[in-house]
C-alpha positions in Angstrom: -60.0 164.5 -123.1 -62.9 163.2 -121.4 -63.9 165.1 -118.1 -66.2 162.4 -116.8 -64.1 159.8 -116.1 -62.6 162.4 -113.6 -65.7 162.2 -111.6 -65.0 159.0 -109.5 -61.6 159.4 -108.8 -62.2 163.1 -107.7 -64.8 162.2 -105.3 -62.9 159.5 -103.9 -60.0 162.2 -103.1 -62.7 164.5 -101.9 -64.5 162.3 -99.6 -61.5 161.4 -98.0 -60.8 164.4 -96.7 -63.7 166.6 -96.3 -64.6 165.3 -93.2 -61.7 166.4 -91.3 -62.0 170.0 -92.9 -65.7 170.0 -91.9 -64.9 169.0 -88.4 -62.1 171.5 -88.2 -64.1 174.7 -89.2 -67.0 173.6 -86.9 -64.3 173.3 -83.9 -63.1 176.4 -84.6 -66.5 178.2 -84.9 -67.8 176.6 -81.6 -64.7 177.7 -79.8 -64.5 181.4 -81.4 -68.1 181.8 -80.8 -67.6 181.6 -76.8 -64.9 184.4 -76.8 -65.4 187.9 -75.1 -64.8 189.8 -78.3 -67.7 188.0 -80.0 -70.1 188.1 -77.0 -69.0 191.8 -76.7 -70.0 192.4 -80.5 -73.6 190.9 -80.2 -74.1 192.9 -76.8 -73.5 196.2 -78.7 -76.6 195.5 -81.2 -74.8 194.6 -84.0 -76.4 191.9 -86.2 -75.7 188.3 -85.5 -74.7 187.5 -89.4 -72.6 190.5 -89.4 -70.8 188.8 -86.2 -70.3 185.8 -87.4 -68.8 186.9 -90.9 -67.0 189.7 -89.4 -65.5 188.5 -86.7 -66.3 184.6 -85.9 -65.3 183.7 -89.1 -62.3 184.9 -89.8 -60.5 183.6 -86.8 -62.3 180.4 -86.9 -61.2 179.9 -90.4 -57.3 180.2 -89.4 -56.4 176.7 -88.0 -58.8 175.2 -90.9 -56.6 176.7 -93.3 -53.4 174.9 -92.0 -55.6 171.6 -91.9 -56.8 172.2 -95.6 -53.2 172.6 -96.5 -52.0 169.3 -94.7 -55.3 167.6 -96.7 -54.4 169.1 -100.3 -50.6 167.7 -99.3 -52.1 164.3 -98.3 -54.0 164.6 -101.6 -50.9 164.4 -103.6 -50.1 161.3 -102.3 -53.4 160.3 -102.7 -53.5 160.9 -106.5 -50.7 158.2 -107.1 -52.9 155.6 -105.7 -56.2 156.7 -106.9 -54.4 157.3 -110.5 -53.7 153.6 -110.5 -56.7 152.3 -108.9 -58.9 154.0 -111.6 -56.3 153.6 -114.6 -56.2 156.9 -115.1 -52.9 158.3 -116.9 -51.6 161.2 -114.6 -48.3 162.4 -112.7 -49.0 159.1 -110.3 -48.6 157.1 -113.1 -45.6 158.4 -114.7 -44.1 158.0 -110.8 -45.0 154.5 -110.6 -43.8 153.5 -114.2 -40.5 155.4 -113.5 -39.9 153.3 -110.5 -40.8 150.1 -112.1 -38.2 151.3 -115.4 -35.7 152.5 -112.4 -35.6 155.5 -114.1 -33.8 157.7 -111.7 -34.1 161.1 -113.3 -37.6 160.8 -113.6 -38.2 159.8 -110.3 -36.2 162.5 -108.9 -37.6 165.3 -110.9 -41.4 164.2 -109.8 -40.3 163.9 -106.1 -38.9 167.8 -106.7 -42.1 168.8 -108.2 -43.8 167.0 -105.4 -42.0 168.9 -102.7 -42.2 172.2 -104.9 -45.9 171.5 -104.2 -46.1 170.9 -100.6 -43.6 173.9 -99.6 -45.8 176.1 -101.9 -49.0 175.0 -100.0 -47.4 175.7 -96.7 -46.6 179.5 -97.5 -49.7 180.1 -99.1 -51.4 178.5 -96.2 -49.4 180.7 -93.4 -49.9 183.8 -95.9 -53.5 183.6 -95.9 -54.0 182.8 -92.0 -51.9 186.1 -91.8 -54.4 187.9 -94.0 -57.3 186.4 -91.7 -56.0 186.8 -88.2 -54.8 190.7 -87.5 -52.9 189.9 -84.5 -50.2 188.1 -86.6 -50.1 191.0 -88.8 -48.0 193.3 -86.1 -44.4 193.3 -85.2 -43.8 191.3 -82.0 
């Protein structure tokens, strides 16, 4: 109803996981920039911006996508805590209330929904990595 109520919970969850993602992208980029194919592309006269976006960024983002998926999964657990701290009704509050009321059916339903989201995020991350890295698309 009131989107301004979401500012603090969203910022709390965002800052908790943002540092790991940024650090992973930076580490991946510094590693990729030292590879032979990036140096060869630079020596062939391609523009630095083109080399960064076309060659380096795709390969640097591949490990970061997996980390992002794990962070999103971690945030699902963080949502339960953030909703209780900020008294915001949502799936976390529903789960905590169901556990308190010993409503086994509702607890199982919410747990199954969270498990489906976990599996979907892992599948999506794997598909994105396959799209980013051409080597992974070739049959072994």
